[in-house]
C-alpha positions in Angstrom: 107.5 74.2 92.3 110.1 74.6 95.1 109.4 77.3 97.5 111.2 78.9 100.4 108.8 80.2 103.1 109.4 83.3 105.2 109.4 82.8 108.7 108.2 86.3 109.5 104.6 86.0 110.9 103.7 89.3 109.3 104.0 87.5 105.9 102.0 84.5 106.9 99.4 85.0 104.1 102.3 84.7 101.6 103.6 81.7 103.2 100.1 80.0 103.0 99.8 81.0 99.3 103.1 79.6 98.6 102.2 76.4 100.4 99.3 75.6 98.1 101.1 74.8 95.0 99.9 73.0 92.0 98.6 69.5 92.2 102.0 68.2 90.8 104.0 69.4 93.9 107.7 68.9 94.1 109.1 67.8 97.5 109.0 70.6 100.1 112.4 72.1 101.0 113.8 71.1 104.3 114.0 74.8 105.5 110.3 75.4 104.7 107.5 76.3 107.2 104.8 73.6 107.0 101.2 75.0 107.1 100.4 73.2 110.3 103.2 75.1 112.0 102.0 78.3 110.4 98.3 78.3 111.7 99.0 78.3 115.4 96.9 81.2 116.9 94.2 83.7 116.5 96.1 85.9 114.2 97.4 83.3 112.0 94.0 81.7 111.7 92.7 85.0 110.4 95.5 85.5 108.0 95.0 82.0 106.8 91.4 82.6 105.6 92.4 85.8 104.1 95.0 84.0 102.1 92.3 81.8 101.0 90.0 84.5 99.9 93.2 86.0 98.1 93.2 82.8 96.1 89.6 83.0 95.2 90.3 86.7 94.1 92.9 85.4 91.8 91.1 83.2 89.6 88.0 85.4 89.6 90.1 88.5 88.6 90.4 87.4 84.9 90.7 83.8 83.9 87.4 82.4 85.2 85.1 85.1 84.0 86.9 85.2 80.6 85.9 81.5 80.3 82.2 82.2 80.8 82.1 85.2 78.4 84.4 85.1 75.4 83.2 81.5 74.7 79.6 82.7 73.8 77.7 84.9 71.6 77.7 87.9 73.9 81.4 88.5 73.6 84.0 88.4 70.8 87.8 88.4 70.3 89.2 91.7 69.4 92.9 91.4 70.3 96.0 89.8 69.1 96.7 86.9 71.7 96.0 83.4 70.4 94.7 82.0 73.8 91.8 84.3 73.6 91.2 83.7 69.9 91.3 79.9 70.8 88.6 80.5 73.3 86.5 82.6 71.0 86.6 80.0 68.3 86.0 77.1 70.8 89.0 75.5 69.5 90.9 75.1 72.9 94.2 73.2 73.0 95.2 71.4 76.1 97.8 74.2 76.9 95.6 77.1 76.6 97.0 79.7 79.0 93.7 80.9 80.2 92.1 77.4 80.9 95.3 76.4 82.5 95.3 79.4 84.7 91.8 79.0 85.8 92.1 75.3 86.5 95.3 75.5 88.5 94.2 78.6 90.3 91.1 76.9 91.5 93.1 74.0 93.0 95.4 76.4 94.7 92.4 78.0 96.2 90.9 74.6 97.3 94.3 73.7 98.9 94.5 77.0 100.9 90.8 76.1 102.1 91.9 72.7 102.9 94.6 73.9 105.1 92.2 76.0 107.1 89.7 73.1 107.4 92.6 70.9 108.6 94.4 73.2 111.1 92.2 75.8 112.5 90.2 73.3 114.6 93.5 72.6 116.3 94.2 76.2 117.5 94.1 76.6 121.1 94.0 80.5 121.7 91.8 82.3 124.1 91.6 85.1 121.6 90.1 82.8 119.0 86.7 82.2 120.3 84.5 79.4 119.3 82.2 81.6 117.3 85.1 83.2 115.4 86.6 79.7 114.7 83.3 78.5 113.3 83.2 81.7 111.1 86.6 81.0 109.9 85.9 77.3 109.1 82.5 78.1 107.4 84.3 80.5 105.1 86.8 77.9 104.2 84.1 75.2 103.4 82.3 77.8 101.4 85.1 78.6 99.4 86.0 75.0 98.7 82.3 74.4 97.7 82.4 77.3 95.1 85.9 76.1 93.8 84.7 72.5 93.2 81.4 73.9 91.6 83.4 76.1 89.3 85.8 73.0 88.4 82.8 70.9 87.9 80.7 73.2 85.6 83.9 73.8 83.5 85.7 70.5 83.3 83.2 68.0 84.6 83.9 65.4 87.4 87.5 66.2 88.8 89.9 64.8 91.6 88.5 65.5 94.9 91.4 66.7 97.1 90.2 67.2 100.6 93.4 67.5 102.7 96.2 70.0 102.3 99.0 68.9 100.0 101.9 69.0 102.7 103.7 66.3 100.7 103.2 64.1 97.5 101.9 61.1 99.2 98.6 62.7 99.7 98.0 63.2 96.0 98.6 59.6 95.0 95.7 57.4 94.1 93.1 60.2 93.6 91.2 59.3 90.6 88.7 61.8 88.9 85.2 61.6 90.5 82.0 61.7 88.3 80.2 64.9 88.0 77.6 63.7 90.4 80.2 62.7 93.0 81.9 66.2 92.5 78.5 67.9 93.0 77.8 66.0 95.9 81.0 67.2 97.6 80.0 70.8 96.8 76.7 70.1 98.6 78.5 68.5 101.7 80.6 71.4 102.0 77.8 74.1 101.5 75.8 72.1 104.6 78.8 72.6 106.7 79.3 76.1 105.7 75.7 77.1 106.3 75.9 75.4 109.7 79.0 77.2 110.7 78.5 80.6 109.1 77.0 83.5 111.0 73.7 85.1 110.2 73.9 87.9 107.7 75.6 91.1 108.9 76.5 94.2 107.1 79.5 92.9 105.1 78.9 91.4 101.5 82.5 90.5 100.7 82.7 87.5 103.1 80.7 84.5 103.0 77.7 84.4 105.4 74.6 81.9 105.7 72.8 83.6 102.6 75.8 83.1 100.3 75.9 79.4 101.1 72.0 79.1 100.6 72.4 81.2 97.4 75.4 78.8 95.9 73.2 75.9 96.9 70.3 77.3 95.0 72.5 77.6 92.0 73.9 73.9 92.5 70.2 72.5 92.6 69.4 74.6 89.4 72.4 72.8 87.8 71.4 69.4 88.9 67.9 70.2 87.7 66.5 69.6 91.4 63.7 72.2 90.8 62.1 72.0 94.2 65.2 72.6 96.1 66.4 75.3 93.7 63.1 77.2 94.6 63.3 76.7 98.2 66.9 78.1 98.7 66.5 80.9 96.3 63.2 81.9 98.3 65.3 81.8 101.4 67.6 84.4 100.1 65.1 86.5 98.4 63.0 86.6 101.6 66.2 88.3 103.5 65.5 92.0 103.6 69.1 92.6 103.4 68.9 91.9 99.6 67.0 93.8 96.9 67.1 94.7 93.4 68.7 98.2 93.2 67.6 100.7 90.7 68.6 101.9 88.2 70.4 99.0 86.9 73.8 100.5 86.8 73.7 101.3 90.6 75.0 97.7 91.4 78.3 98.6 89.8 78.6 102.4 89.9 77.4 103.1 93.4 79.6 102.5 96.3 80.5 98.8 96.5 78.5 96.2 98.7 75.1 97.6 97.6 71.7 95.9 98.5 72.0 94.0 95.2 75.0 92.0 96.2 74.8 88.6 98.0 78.5 88.1 97.8 81.3 90.1 96.0 85.1 89.9 96.1 86.8 93.1 97.3 90.0 94.5 95.8 92.3 97.4 96.8 95.1 99.6 95.3 97.4 97.1 96.8 95.5 94.2 95.6 94.0 95.1 92.2 91.4 93.7 89.9 92.8 94.2 86.6 90.1 92.5 84.6 88.9 95.8 83.0 92.2 96.0 81.0 90.7 93.2 78.6 87.5 95.4 78.1 88.7 98.9 77.5 90.0 100.3 74.4 93.6 101.4 74.1 92.4 105.0 74.2 91.1 104.3 77.7 94.4 102.5 78.7 93.0 98.8 78.0 93.9 96.1 75.5 90.4 95.7 74.1 90.8 92.0 73.8 87.1 91.2 74.9 84.5 93.1 73.0 80.6 93.1 73.1 79.2 91.4 70.0 77.2 93.4 67.6 74.2 91.4 68.4 74.5 92.1 72.3 75.1 95.7 71.5 71.8 95.8 69.5 70.0 94.1 72.2 71.3 96.4 75.0 70.4 99.4 73.2 66.9 98.1 72.4 64.7 99.5 75.1 62.2 96.6 75.0 65.1 94.1 75.6 68.1 95.9 77.3 66.1 98.9 79.1 68.5 100.6 81.2 71.2 97.7 80.9 72.7 99.7 78.2 74.6 101.2 81.0 77.0 98.1 80.7 78.5 99.5 77.4 80.1 102.7 76.3 81.6 104.3 73.3 80.2 104.1 69.7 80.7 102.5 66.3 83.6 99.8 66.4 84.8 101.0 69.8 81.7 100.1 71.9 83.3 98.3 75.0 82.2 96.9 78.4 82.3 99.0 81.3 81.4 96.7 84.4 84.8 96.5 85.6 86.5 99.9 86.1 84.1 102.4 87.4 86.6 103.6 89.8 89.7 103.9 87.5 91.6 102.5 90.2 91.3 98.8 89.3 89.6 98.2 92.8 86.1 97.1 91.4 84.9 93.9 92.9 84.2 90.7 91.3 80.4 90.1 91.6 80.1 86.5 92.4 76.3 86.2 93.3 73.6 89.0 92.8 70.1 88.9 94.1 68.9 89.2 90.4 70.3 85.6 90.0 68.3 84.3 92.7 65.1 85.6 91.1 66.0 84.2 87.9 67.0 80.9 89.5 63.4 80.7 91.1 61.7 81.7 88.1 63.5 78.8 86.1 62.7 76.4 88.9 59.1 77.4 89.0 58.6 77.3 85.2 60.1 73.8 85.3 57.4 72.8 87.8 54.9 74.4 85.7 54.2 77.3 88.4 54.0 79.6 85.4 52.3 82.8 87.1 54.9 82.7 89.9 57.8 82.0 87.3 56.5 85.2 85.3 56.4 87.3 88.5 60.0 86.7 89.4 61.1 87.1 85.8 59.2 90.5 85.6 60.8 91.6 88.9 64.1 91.6 87.0 62.8 93.2 83.9 61.1 96.0 85.7 64.2 96.9 87.6 65.7 97.5 84.1 62.6 99.3 83.0 61.6 96.6 80.6 58.0 95.6 80.3 56.6 92.4 81.5 57.1 89.2 79.7 54.5 88.3 76.9 55.6 84.5 77.4 52.7 82.3 78.8 53.5 78.8 78.0 56.1 76.7 79.9 58.6 76.6 76.9 58.0 80.1 76.2 58.8 81.2 79.9 61.8 78.9 79.9 63.2 80.7 76.8 62.4 84.1 78.1 64.4 83.4 81.3 67.3 82.1 79.1 67.2 85.4 77.1 66.9 87.5 80.3 69.9 85.8 81.8 72.1 86.5 78.9 71.1 90.3 79.1 71.3 90.7 82.8 74.7 89.1 83.3 76.1 89.9 80.0 79.8 90.4 81.0 79.5 88.1 84.2 80.5 84.4 84.2 77.0 82.9 83.5 76.2 82.7 79.8 78.5 79.6 78.6 77.6 77.6 81.7 74.0 78.4 81.2 74.1 77.1 77.6 76.0 74.0 78.7 73.9 73.1 81.7 70.5 73.5 79.5 72.3 71.6 76.7 71.6 74.6 74.6 75.3 75.1 73.4 74.6 73.3 70.1 71.4 75.3 69.0 72.7 78.6 70.2 76.5 78.5 69.6 76.8 75.6 66.9 79.0 73.6 69.1 77.3 70.2 68.4 80.1 68.2 69.7 79.4 67.7 73.4 82.9 66.8 74.1 83.7 70.5 73.7 81.2 71.6 76.3 83.9 70.9 78.8 87.5 72.5 78.8 90.3 70.4 78.5 92.5 69.3 81.6 95.8 71.2 81.4 98.3 69.0 79.4 100.9 69.5 82.4 98.6 67.9 84.7 97.9 65.1 82.6 101.5 64.5 82.0 102.7 64.8 85.7 99.8 62.9 87.4 99.0 59.4 86.3 95.7 59.6 88.2 94.5 62.4 85.8 92.6 61.5 82.7 91.9 64.0 80.0 88.3 65.1 78.8 87.2 63.1 75.7 87.9 64.9 72.5 91.2 66.6 73.6 
């Protein structure tokens, strides 16, 4: 894609976003402003990291959460657009609009983070203190870690691009890494992020040390590294800044950045989160493309399973719909990336896998009690692991967890009937495979 960059410093964020094109870049025009020339002082460094967050907001505002929800038993297709039907039926072609948007959006986010990592250290401006420079770099490493984690759990091992794509030569010869190699890169970036990021302050919509520790706990869970998953989840839970808020709906109906939130992405009237449109019925101004399944609605309305989590749905009969994403009616609701409830359930699962059954049950019951659900009756290791899986499905019914949980635990076959493991990964976009000889398609596509 050929892009002409504005030279006006006020539009620096736009420049940076334009610089982070798809992996199959065309040559940069002669009159463009290179990224290294854009990040030159304190103000442009600050604008660069804001631009990187904006890229992250882009793929979390619709495409990526859709991949984690409509592909499962909790959410069904209720619209007219074939790209959503393909996901619902788990019959996904290589040019599916949603998977392409997510995959390429993640790489654009990575490229923005790469620019910050490459050029912010070169800035020599007395207004950019060493502390602030480290904070900006830590945020960039965190965002890159999250982006590669999201690629890995959706597409498997991917190409690890660690330099900004200022020209085509940087992209040549980068083969796909294995899943373990990709996760190793995520870990390396999280270690850097935790070292550079500040201790937690009041904000919850920018990465801090606890966000890095929380994502590391999730990473270790996915890698079945139970001891480390427990350790890092415990570090976040021990931070008094975070707590389970009650009632359940408080985390998404109270003013944003509640004590529940470890990290959320903020939107505004000038930078809207339009994901609600896929959930709301036409009578409320939406498309009603994503709909809670009848089975999920029954569970949410069952007080011994859902408890107060039936606040996630509204309406009746055939027009029951999810309300997580539009409580303000202004399209400014955040994307909830990490909640403290997840850390409790991560630790519960890690403890159960280590046969620490009493402690595992205590963590599980903390989440259940917040939703006014009674203590678990599970007492065996297998029973507790199943109870934790079931709790995750209800607690994060409309967040990007269910599909990835079923894949990482190899339960997608038993629960969803998808017995061909090739289809536990999404296809690499056809356009990327065609344009980059170093990209290989996932098996089965």
